[in-house]
Steps between C-alpha positions, in 0.01 A plus 500: 500500500560874481659519847718187470850576633398850606778668700438802720764738365425753775590230755813418299607866515442500875713187533778663294494803730535271801801304374709753306815594692540862613821539297325436168217616278318370193490673164272243336265217599315276255256221578371243255257212534526202266189424294295207629423210269129419466552124497687236689466307820452679828832526686538328835530718810879444519544595134264793545713649778821475298358593157664810356242752381713802407798720573597831648810687384674795660765757421653717765797657671668371815787598725730195498457145383400401855185709457415314179555168678269610782236605244512159327475316833206710618309454173484127563345562843177622337239226463466397136830657387774248411817450297630857536791571268735783401545575130767766547666729751740768376691748710417852380860623534815320616509495880159670537330193655179620330357225279231502236334158498227300332337189639184298504300226666234244421145516633329184622134417553544620860520859366149473353201666669222286647275608212772396254519159667126453463426538870152645537410701809200364694 
């Protein structure tokens, strides 16, 4: 039970580095896994794939709102990352086109490691 919903955060950081647009950078990244209940029926495979297990939130700086839109779109391309949203995007100075933003996404069971899914190596 100790590894249930285990996420490889080093892999998550690698995925972030692959999808972040060149015209932006992060100032903060937080990941959180939701506690697992000890009881209840086993979910079906369809429910298992869509079950939300946690969140990731980000803060950063981007050149233009198009860059933020690209960032949100690319986040959803990573397996197990869904429902990307933007909390805020504020232009640093009028006409600067430099925006400070915050956003997040939900993690699904697909983001969990094999060990976290209970898959045992032969």
